[in-house]
C-alpha positions as CSV (number, residue, x, y, z in Angstrom):
1,M,82.4,-165.0,-93.1
2,P,81.4,-166.3,-96.2
3,V,83.9,-168.9,-95.9
4,L,82.4,-171.4,-99.0
5,E,82.4,-168.6,-101.5
6,S,86.2,-167.5,-100.4
7,K,87.1,-170.9,-101.0
8,W,85.5,-170.9,-104.2
9,D,87.1,-167.3,-105.3
10,T,90.6,-168.7,-104.4
11,L,90.1,-172.3,-106.3
12,W,88.7,-170.4,-109.3
13,K,91.6,-168.3,-109.7
14,D,94.0,-170.7,-108.7
15,F,92.1,-172.7,-111.7
16,E,92.6,-169.8,-114.2
17,N,96.4,-169.5,-113.3
18,V,96.8,-172.7,-114.1
19,R,95.5,-172.9,-117.2
20,K,96.6,-169.5,-118.5
21,S,93.8,-169.1,-121.3
22,E,95.2,-171.9,-123.2
23,W,93.9,-172.1,-126.6
24,L,91.1,-175.0,-127.1
25,K,89.2,-176.1,-130.1
26,A,86.0,-175.0,-131.2
27,T,84.7,-178.6,-129.7
28,E,86.6,-178.1,-126.9
29,A,85.9,-174.4,-126.2
30,G,82.0,-175.5,-126.1
31,E,82.6,-178.0,-123.2
32,Y,84.9,-175.8,-121.4
33,N,81.9,-172.9,-121.3
34,A,79.5,-175.4,-120.5
35,M,81.6,-175.8,-117.3
36,V,81.9,-172.1,-117.1
37,K,78.3,-171.3,-116.9
38,E,77.9,-174.0,-114.2
39,A,80.9,-172.9,-112.2
40,K,79.2,-169.4,-111.6
41,A,75.8,-171.2,-111.3
42,A,78.2,-173.1,-107.9
43,K,79.2,-169.5,-106.8
44,T,76.0,-168.8,-106.3
45,I,75.1,-171.8,-104.1
46,L,78.1,-171.4,-102.4
47,K,77.2,-167.6,-101.7
48,A,73.7,-168.8,-100.9
49,L,74.7,-171.4,-98.2
50,D,77.5,-168.8,-96.6
51,S,74.3,-166.3,-96.0
52,G,72.0,-169.0,-95.2
53,E,74.3,-170.4,-92.6
54,T,74.9,-167.3,-90.8
55,D,70.9,-166.8,-90.6
56,L,70.7,-170.2,-89.1
57,L,73.0,-169.7,-86.8
58,N,71.6,-166.2,-85.7
59,A,68.3,-167.9,-85.2
60,C,69.7,-170.6,-83.1
61,G,71.3,-168.1,-80.8
62,N,68.0,-166.1,-81.0
63,T,70.4,-163.0,-82.0
64,Q,70.4,-160.5,-84.8
65,G,66.9,-160.0,-85.3
66,K,66.5,-164.2,-85.4
67,T,64.6,-166.4,-83.6
68,Y,64.4,-170.1,-82.4
69,D,61.1,-170.1,-84.6
70,E,62.9,-169.8,-87.7
71,V,65.6,-172.7,-87.2
72,P,63.6,-175.4,-88.7
73,F,63.1,-172.9,-92.1
74,F,66.3,-171.9,-92.2
75,L,67.9,-175.2,-91.6
76,K,65.5,-176.9,-94.3
77,A,66.6,-174.0,-96.7
78,W,70.6,-175.1,-96.2
79,V,69.8,-178.6,-96.3
80,T,67.6,-178.1,-99.9
81,K,70.8,-175.9,-101.0
82,M,73.5,-178.8,-100.1
83,K,71.3,-181.5,-102.0
84,V,72.3,-179.0,-105.1
85,L,76.0,-178.7,-104.4
86,N,76.1,-182.6,-103.6
87,K,74.9,-183.1,-106.9
88,G,78.0,-182.4,-108.3
89,D,77.0,-181.2,-111.7
90,L,79.9,-178.9,-111.9
91,K,82.6,-181.5,-110.5
92,N,80.5,-184.3,-113.5
93,K,81.0,-181.3,-116.2
94,A,84.8,-180.8,-115.2
95,A,85.4,-184.7,-115.0
96,A,84.0,-185.0,-118.2
97,L,86.1,-181.9,-120.0
98,L,89.2,-183.5,-118.4
99,N,88.4,-187.3,-119.9
100,N,87.9,-185.3,-123.2
101,M,91.0,-183.2,-123.1
102,D,94.1,-184.3,-124.6
103,K,96.8,-183.5,-122.2
104,A,99.6,-183.9,-124.5
105,T,98.1,-180.6,-126.5
106,K,96.4,-178.8,-123.5
107,P,98.4,-179.9,-120.6
108,K,97.7,-175.9,-119.0
109,T,93.8,-176.8,-119.1
110,Y,94.7,-180.9,-118.2
111,R,96.3,-179.5,-115.0
112,A,93.7,-176.6,-114.4
113,L,91.3,-179.1,-114.7
114,K,92.8,-181.5,-111.9
115,V,93.5,-178.9,-109.8
116,L,89.8,-177.9,-110.3
117,I,88.5,-181.0,-109.6
118,T,90.4,-181.2,-106.3
119,G,89.5,-178.2,-105.0
120,I,85.4,-178.6,-105.9
121,D,86.2,-181.8,-103.3
122,G,87.4,-180.1,-100.6
123,I,84.8,-177.3,-100.6
124,T,82.5,-180.0,-100.6
125,A,84.0,-181.8,-98.1
126,H,84.0,-178.0,-95.9
127,A,80.5,-177.6,-96.7
128,E,79.8,-181.6,-95.5
129,Y,80.9,-180.0,-92.3
130,V,79.2,-177.2,-91.9
131,E,76.2,-179.2,-92.4
132,K,77.0,-181.3,-89.5
133,T,77.5,-178.7,-87.1
134,L,74.1,-176.6,-88.2
135,K,72.1,-179.5,-87.3
136,D,74.2,-179.9,-84.0
137,A,73.5,-176.3,-83.3
138,A,69.9,-176.3,-84.2
139,A,69.1,-179.7,-82.2
140,K,70.8,-177.6,-79.2
141,A,68.4,-175.1,-79.8
142,G,66.0,-177.0,-80.3
143,K,66.4,-178.3,-76.6
144,E,66.7,-174.7,-75.5
145,V,63.1,-174.1,-77.3
146,S,61.9,-177.4,-74.8
147,S,63.6,-175.9,-71.9
148,Q,62.0,-172.7,-72.1
149,E,58.3,-174.0,-72.9
150,R,58.9,-176.3,-69.7
151,I,60.3,-173.3,-67.3
152,A,57.4,-171.4,-69.1
153,A,55.0,-173.7,-68.2
154,V,56.3,-174.0,-64.6
155,Q,56.2,-170.5,-64.0
156,S,52.7,-170.2,-65.3
157,M,51.6,-172.9,-62.9
158,A,53.6,-170.9,-60.2
159,L,52.2,-167.6,-61.1
160,A,48.6,-169.2,-60.6
161,Q,49.3,-170.2,-57.3
162,V,50.7,-167.1,-56.3
163,K,47.3,-165.2,-57.8
164,K,45.4,-167.5,-55.7
165,G,46.9,-167.5,-52.9
166,A,47.1,-163.5,-52.6
167,T,43.3,-163.3,-53.9
168,K,42.5,-166.2,-50.5
169,A,45.5,-163.5,-48.2
170,L,43.8,-160.2,-49.1
171,A,39.7,-162.1,-48.7
172,E,41.3,-163.7,-45.1
173,A,42.8,-160.5,-44.1
174,Q,39.5,-158.7,-44.6
175,K,37.7,-161.2,-41.8
176,V,40.4,-160.0,-39.6
177,K,40.1,-156.9,-40.2
178,A,36.4,-156.7,-39.3
179,N,36.9,-157.9,-36.1
180,P,40.8,-158.0,-35.4
181,T,41.0,-160.5,-32.3
182,P,43.5,-162.9,-31.6
183,E,41.0,-165.5,-32.7
184,T,40.7,-164.3,-35.8
185,W,44.4,-163.7,-36.9
186,T,44.7,-167.5,-35.4
187,A,41.9,-169.2,-37.5
188,M,43.5,-166.8,-40.6
189,I,46.7,-168.2,-40.1
190,N,45.4,-171.9,-39.5
191,N,43.1,-171.0,-42.7
192,G,46.2,-170.5,-44.6
193,G,45.7,-167.3,-45.2
194,T,49.4,-166.2,-45.1
195,R,50.9,-170.1,-45.7
196,D,49.2,-170.8,-49.4
197,L,50.6,-167.3,-50.7
198,I,54.2,-168.2,-49.3
199,M,54.1,-171.5,-51.0
200,G,52.6,-169.8,-54.5
201,L,55.8,-167.3,-54.1
202,V,58.2,-170.1,-53.3
203,S,57.3,-172.0,-56.2
204,L,57.9,-169.2,-58.1
205,A,60.9,-168.3,-57.3
206,S,62.0,-172.2,-57.6
207,A,61.0,-172.2,-61.1
208,Q,62.5,-168.8,-61.5
209,N,66.1,-170.4,-60.8
210,K,66.2,-172.3,-63.5
211,G,65.8,-169.6,-66.2
212,D,64.2,-166.2,-66.6
213,F,61.3,-166.3,-68.9
214,G,58.5,-163.3,-69.8
215,N,60.0,-160.4,-67.5
216,V,58.4,-161.7,-64.9
217,P,60.0,-159.9,-61.3
218,A,61.9,-161.9,-59.4
219,A,59.8,-163.4,-56.3
220,L,62.5,-164.4,-54.2
221,A,62.5,-161.0,-52.3
222,H,58.4,-160.8,-51.6
223,K,58.9,-164.9,-50.6
224,N,61.7,-163.6,-48.0
225,A,59.9,-160.8,-47.0
226,C,56.5,-162.9,-46.3
227,Q,58.6,-166.2,-45.1
228,P,58.2,-164.8,-41.3
229,F,54.2,-164.5,-41.6
230,N,54.1,-168.6,-42.6
231,T,52.2,-170.7,-40.7
232,G,54.5,-171.5,-37.0
233,Q,56.7,-168.3,-37.8
234,A,57.5,-165.7,-35.8
235,M,54.8,-163.2,-36.9
236,A,52.3,-165.9,-37.5
237,V,52.6,-166.7,-33.9
238,L,50.6,-164.7,-31.0
239,G,52.1,-164.4,-27.5
240,D,49.5,-164.9,-24.3
241,N,49.7,-161.0,-24.1
242,D,48.9,-160.2,-27.7
243,G,45.9,-158.7,-28.4
244,P,43.7,-156.4,-30.8
245,P,46.3,-153.9,-31.1
246,V,49.2,-156.3,-32.1
247,V,46.8,-158.1,-34.5
248,T,46.0,-154.7,-36.2
249,Q,49.5,-153.8,-36.4
250,R,50.7,-157.3,-37.7
251,L,47.3,-157.1,-40.4
252,K,48.9,-153.9,-41.4
253,A,52.2,-155.5,-42.3
254,W,50.9,-158.9,-43.9
255,T,48.3,-156.7,-46.2
256,Q,50.8,-154.8,-47.3
257,L,53.2,-157.2,-48.4
258,V,50.2,-159.1,-50.2
259,K,49.5,-155.8,-52.0
260,A,53.0,-155.8,-53.3
261,V,53.0,-159.1,-54.3
262,V,49.7,-157.8,-56.4
263,N,51.0,-155.0,-58.2
264,D,54.2,-156.7,-59.2
265,Y,52.4,-160.1,-60.4
266,Q,49.1,-158.6,-61.8
267,A,50.3,-158.0,-64.8
268,H,51.2,-161.4,-65.4
269,W,48.1,-163.1,-64.4
């Protein structure tokens, strides 16, 4: 919403209504026209500030086609335009014209200039308030970017852990497949053939709980499905009467779980 431009349009309308096209001497008219020229430039700046505010807020929100990466650029552009407004060229010209204006013979223009100067101060104060809110928004966006970068880094490490665990799990499973006995199954469990992958999934699920990043599939369901095969858990421990048929059955179930993990995350490794 073009707040600053709208405030300016209202102020200039009030200025003209008070002045009512009062006749000015040639010297007064020259100074007045110079001020009007400056007024047009001021409106252009205010319009640009409104537009810049919209772009910056969209970038801070990562919306409407704007991104966090553009926040510093939009903020710098906004602050640069604000410096031009703060120079007060229009107010200075209006004040100089007021000082040279004969209050007795040009009362309408004199009052109108006072209205204009007061209004300029009000608009500038509003722009300064907007500047503070935009800087706060940019700072918050910066923290959000840092947070996302940290989340991305943690998830990247967790994904590497999952990859390493899955690779190890498949290699250990091949040893058991070649000789499906209680001894080879127990050796696989003791060697981290299930635990390493599950711990990777635990790390990834924990990282994802802190924030979403990169469209990586949720790890919680995989972790829960694999957990019974963790060291000391029901599917990892064999009973006294569990022989090769049970080992083969469990190995098949475990291998399917590992392959499901690989299928979901391989594209992100």
